[in-house]
Residue, then its C-alpha position, 0 to 999 in steps of 0.5 A: m500500500r502506498r504511504s498516505d499523509r492523511i493516514e500517517d497524520s491520523i496515526r500520529a494523533k492516535v499515538a499522541k492520545l495514547e501517550k496522554l493516557h499512559g504518559r510513559l510509552g517507550r516505543c510505538e510501532v504501527m504497521v498497516e498492510a493491505s491484503s489484495k487477495r480478493q478479486r471483486k472487492g477492494d483490499l482488506y487491511h491488517v493493522r498491528i500496533y506494538l507498544a513498549v511500556p515500563g514493565g511490559e509490552i502490548v501488541v494489538g493485531r487487527d486482521p482482516v475479517k469478513d467484515q467489510a469495514r476492514e475495506d476502509v483503512t481509516v476504520a481498520v486503524r481506528d479499530a486497532f487503536d481502540a483495542a490498544r487504548r483498552q489494553l493500555q488502560s487495563f495494563s495501567e489498572r493492573k499495574s497500579s492496583p493495591a493488590s499487585k503493589r502489596r505482593g510486588m507483582t507486575p502484570 
């Protein structure tokens, strides 16, 4: 798939929102790939997000499914970042829970 300034700007904005949510992202990699295995319809998009955070890492993969929404790259990116946000929130909650601090546990 060719690079798109519009998609790159959208990804940068979504990464900035994740940074505000967690504050300490060590690294963030985003891969958007078009799968052109279909003959009659448009491409389906696979989005993968890797987040390095203190104490762990989060990997989100959104594979093309039989959902036509994945034919729109902006929807595929949005869905992947929504999943990344949920996982980051869950990671942060587990990391800061009193029980995990008391036992010296990390997620």
